[in-house]
VOKETOR-429068 format. One record per residue (C-alpha): residue in three letters; x, y, z. Coordinates in steps of 0.1 Angstrom, whole numbers. Each point is the difference from the previous one (the first is absolute). Example, Ala and Ser with C-alpha at 12.3 -4.5 7.8 and 13.67 -1.06 7.14 Angstrom:
# residues 2
<node aa="ALA" px="123" py="-45" pz="78"/>
<node aa="SER" px="14" py="34" pz="-7"/>
***
This chain:
# residues 181
<node aa="MET" px="-84" py="-121" pz="-116"/>
<node aa="ARG" px="13" py="18" pz="31"/>
<node aa="LYS" px="9" py="37" pz="-1"/>
<node aa="VAL" px="31" py="16" pz="14"/>
<node aa="ILE" px="-12" py="29" pz="22"/>
<node aa="VAL" px="24" py="27" pz="12"/>
<node aa="SER" px="-10" py="16" pz="32"/>
<node aa="LEU" px="21" py="29" pz="11"/>
<node aa="PHE" px="0" py="29" pz="25"/>
<node aa="LEU" px="10" py="32" pz="-19"/>
<node aa="THR" px="7" py="36" pz="9"/>
<node aa="LEU" px="-13" py="29" pz="-20"/>
<node aa="ASP" px="34" py="4" pz="-15"/>
<node aa="GLY" px="1" py="-37" pz="-10"/>
<node aa="VAL" px="23" py="-14" pz="27"/>
<node aa="VAL" px="-7" py="-36" pz="10"/>
<node aa="GLU" px="30" py="-6" pz="22"/>
<node aa="ALA" px="-2" py="-4" pz="38"/>
<node aa="PRO" px="-38" py="5" pz="3"/>
<node aa="HIS" px="3" py="-10" pz="37"/>
<node aa="GLN" px="16" py="35" pz="5"/>
<node aa="TRP" px="-28" py="21" pz="-15"/>
<node aa="SER" px="-33" py="-20" pz="-3"/>
<node aa="PHE" px="-11" py="-8" pz="36"/>
<node aa="GLN" px="-13" py="35" pz="8"/>
<node aa="PHE" px="-27" py="-6" pz="-28"/>
<node aa="GLY" px="-12" py="-34" pz="12"/>
<node aa="SER" px="-37" py="-6" pz="2"/>
<node aa="GLU" px="-25" py="-28" pz="4"/>
<node aa="GLU" px="-9" py="5" pz="-37"/>
<node aa="GLN" px="36" py="-6" pz="-10"/>
<node aa="GLN" px="2" py="-31" pz="22"/>
<node aa="LYS" px="-31" py="-15" pz="-15"/>
<node aa="TYR" px="13" py="7" pz="-35"/>
<node aa="LYS" px="33" py="-18" pz="7"/>
<node aa="PHE" px="-19" py="-28" pz="18"/>
<node aa="ASP" px="-23" py="-6" pz="-30"/>
<node aa="GLU" px="30" py="3" pz="-24"/>
<node aa="LEU" px="20" py="-26" pz="18"/>
<node aa="PHE" px="-29" py="-25" pz="3"/>
<node aa="ALA" px="-7" py="4" pz="-38"/>
<node aa="SER" px="35" py="-14" pz="-7"/>
<node aa="SER" px="14" py="-35" pz="1"/>
<node aa="ALA" px="37" py="8" pz="2"/>
<node aa="LEU" px="25" py="28" pz="5"/>
<node aa="LEU" px="27" py="8" pz="-26"/>
<node aa="LEU" px="29" py="18" pz="17"/>
<node aa="GLY" px="34" py="13" pz="-7"/>
<node aa="ARG" px="29" py="-8" pz="23"/>
<node aa="VAL" px="0" py="32" pz="21"/>
<node aa="THR" px="-37" py="0" pz="7"/>
<node aa="TYR" px="0" py="-38" pz="7"/>
<node aa="GLN" px="28" py="4" pz="25"/>
<node aa="GLY" px="-17" py="28" pz="18"/>
<node aa="PHE" px="-34" py="-17" pz="1"/>
<node aa="ALA" px="14" py="-34" pz="10"/>
<node aa="ALA" px="18" py="16" pz="29"/>
<node aa="ALA" px="-31" py="18" pz="12"/>
<node aa="TRP" px="-32" py="-18" pz="-8"/>
<node aa="PRO" px="6" py="-34" pz="17"/>
<node aa="ASN" px="6" py="19" pz="32"/>
<node aa="MET" px="-30" py="23" pz="0"/>
<node aa="ALA" px="-24" py="-11" pz="26"/>
<node aa="GLY" px="-35" py="13" pz="0"/>
<node aa="THR" px="-4" py="7" pz="-37"/>
<node aa="GLY" px="-30" py="-23" pz="-3"/>
<node aa="ALA" px="-12" py="-14" pz="-32"/>
<node aa="TYR" px="22" py="24" pz="-21"/>
<node aa="GLY" px="32" py="-12" pz="17"/>
<node aa="GLU" px="-11" py="-37" pz="-3"/>
<node aa="ARG" px="-7" py="5" pz="-37"/>
<node aa="MET" px="33" py="19" pz="-5"/>
<node aa="ASN" px="19" py="-28" pz="17"/>
<node aa="SER" px="-18" py="-29" pz="-17"/>
<node aa="LEU" px="-1" py="12" pz="-36"/>
<node aa="PRO" px="26" py="-15" pz="-24"/>
<node aa="LYS" px="27" py="25" pz="-9"/>
<node aa="TYR" px="21" py="0" pz="-31"/>
<node aa="VAL" px="33" py="18" pz="5"/>
<node aa="ALA" px="20" py="14" pz="-30"/>
<node aa="SER" px="37" py="1" pz="9"/>
<node aa="THR" px="33" py="-6" pz="-16"/>
<node aa="THR" px="18" py="1" pz="34"/>
<node aa="LEU" px="-20" py="-20" pz="25"/>
<node aa="GLN" px="8" py="-37" pz="3"/>
<node aa="GLU" px="-31" py="-10" pz="20"/>
<node aa="VAL" px="-32" py="14" pz="13"/>
<node aa="GLU" px="-24" py="-7" pz="28"/>
<node aa="TRP" px="-34" py="13" pz="11"/>
<node aa="ASN" px="-20" py="-21" pz="-24"/>
<node aa="ALA" px="21" py="13" pz="-29"/>
<node aa="SER" px="14" py="-14" pz="-33"/>
<node aa="LEU" px="31" py="15" pz="-17"/>
<node aa="ILE" px="-1" py="12" pz="-36"/>
<node aa="LYS" px="36" py="1" pz="-11"/>
<node aa="GLY" px="-1" py="-5" pz="-37"/>
<node aa="ASN" px="-18" py="20" pz="-27"/>
<node aa="ILE" px="-24" py="21" pz="21"/>
<node aa="ALA" px="-23" py="9" pz="-29"/>
<node aa="GLU" px="-3" py="-37" pz="-11"/>
<node aa="GLU" px="-8" py="-11" pz="36"/>
<node aa="VAL" px="-26" py="27" pz="5"/>
<node aa="ARG" px="-16" py="-10" pz="-33"/>
<node aa="LYS" px="-3" py="-36" pz="13"/>
<node aa="LEU" px="-14" py="12" pz="33"/>
<node aa="LYS" px="-27" py="21" pz="-18"/>
<node aa="GLN" px="-11" py="-32" pz="-19"/>
<node aa="GLU" px="-7" py="-19" pz="33"/>
<node aa="ALA" px="-34" py="-2" pz="15"/>
<node aa="GLY" px="-9" py="23" pz="29"/>
<node aa="GLN" px="-5" py="35" pz="10"/>
<node aa="ASP" px="23" py="29" pz="-10"/>
<node aa="LEU" px="37" py="4" pz="8"/>
<node aa="LEU" px="6" py="31" pz="21"/>
<node aa="ILE" px="32" py="20" pz="1"/>
<node aa="PHE" px="6" py="23" pz="30"/>
<node aa="GLY" px="30" py="23" pz="-2"/>
<node aa="SER" px="27" py="-18" pz="-21"/>
<node aa="VAL" px="6" py="29" pz="-24"/>
<node aa="GLU" px="30" py="-16" pz="-17"/>
<node aa="LEU" px="-21" py="-31" pz="-7"/>
<node aa="ILE" px="-28" py="23" pz="-13"/>
<node aa="HIS" px="24" py="17" pz="-23"/>
<node aa="THR" px="11" py="-34" pz="-14"/>
<node aa="LEU" px="-37" py="-11" pz="-5"/>
<node aa="MET" px="-10" py="33" pz="-16"/>
<node aa="GLN" px="27" py="-5" pz="-27"/>
<node aa="GLU" px="-16" py="-33" pz="-8"/>
<node aa="ASP" px="-36" py="13" pz="1"/>
<node aa="LEU" px="-9" py="-24" pz="28"/>
<node aa="ILE" px="-18" py="24" pz="23"/>
<node aa="ASP" px="-38" py="-2" pz="-4"/>
<node aa="GLU" px="-10" py="27" pz="25"/>
<node aa="TYR" px="16" py="28" pz="21"/>
<node aa="ARG" px="-17" py="9" pz="32"/>
<node aa="LEU" px="17" py="32" pz="11"/>
<node aa="MET" px="-10" py="12" pz="35"/>
<node aa="VAL" px="10" py="37" pz="-2"/>
<node aa="PHE" px="8" py="17" pz="33"/>
<node aa="PRO" px="-4" py="38" pz="3"/>
<node aa="ILE" px="37" py="6" pz="8"/>
<node aa="VAL" px="31" py="11" pz="-19"/>
<node aa="VAL" px="33" py="-15" pz="13"/>
<node aa="GLY" px="23" py="15" pz="-26"/>
<node aa="SER" px="22" py="-30" pz="-9"/>
<node aa="GLY" px="0" py="-37" pz="-1"/>
<node aa="LYS" px="-6" py="-30" pz="-23"/>
<node aa="ARG" px="-28" py="5" pz="-25"/>
<node aa="LEU" px="-23" py="-24" pz="-17"/>
<node aa="PHE" px="6" py="15" pz="-34"/>
<node aa="LYS" px="37" py="9" pz="-1"/>
<node aa="ASP" px="17" py="24" pz="-24"/>
<node aa="GLY" px="5" py="-16" pz="-34"/>
<node aa="SER" px="-30" py="-24" pz="4"/>
<node aa="GLU" px="-16" py="-11" pz="-32"/>
<node aa="LYS" px="-32" py="19" pz="-8"/>
<node aa="LYS" px="-31" py="-19" pz="13"/>
<node aa="VAL" px="-36" py="10" pz="-6"/>
<node aa="LEU" px="-22" py="-10" pz="29"/>
<node aa="LYS" px="-38" py="3" pz="3"/>
<node aa="LEU" px="-17" py="9" pz="33"/>
<node aa="VAL" px="-24" py="-27" pz="10"/>
<node aa="GLU" px="-10" py="10" pz="35"/>
<node aa="THR" px="5" py="26" pz="27"/>
<node aa="GLN" px="-6" py="0" pz="37"/>
<node aa="THR" px="4" py="28" pz="24"/>
<node aa="PHE" px="5" py="-4" pz="37"/>
<node aa="SER" px="-9" py="26" pz="27"/>
<node aa="SER" px="37" py="3" pz="8"/>
<node aa="GLY" px="7" py="15" pz="-34"/>
<node aa="VAL" px="15" py="-32" pz="-13"/>
<node aa="VAL" px="-12" py="-8" pz="-35"/>
<node aa="VAL" px="3" py="-34" pz="-17"/>
<node aa="LEU" px="4" py="2" pz="-38"/>
<node aa="THR" px="-3" py="-33" pz="-18"/>
<node aa="TYR" px="15" py="-2" pz="-35"/>
<node aa="GLN" px="3" py="-27" pz="-26"/>
<node aa="PRO" px="23" py="1" pz="-30"/>
<node aa="ASP" px="-19" py="14" pz="-30"/>
<node aa="ASN" px="8" py="-32" pz="-20"/>
<node aa="LYS" px="-17" py="-24" pz="25"/>
***
């Protein structure tokens, strides 16, 4: 059974929105290797509409990204959207019951399903207890406002810390699993 893995960039104050605006100053080879290994340990991406549209507009046009870019472009993508009519970039559209479709995807053979960004999709899957692991790459910056992973009014979730990794840039990866898994 495949796992659904959430991989997010997060500020100290919990913001996940627009990481391209605050994360680059902390980039490191350690971080690049981590993201490389993570992508190659997955057999598909699970994306929300906004993240899909941003990625699909950028990744196919990125020259010189090597094996990471080739993997990003070649992986199957499953896009959860109620508004898109069609998708490209090696993607399939999930328009119906998202939770039901993700349950089916988890039953298929293969490596894990990786979610980058896609906070609204993550919120939907959290409500259905379909997230198996959260990999939170915490950046040493406070931005003050923006979309958060755990929004006000979220249902209480108990998570257990299963791994930590610290990079020389001050970025820390905290890996959690739901306490019931």
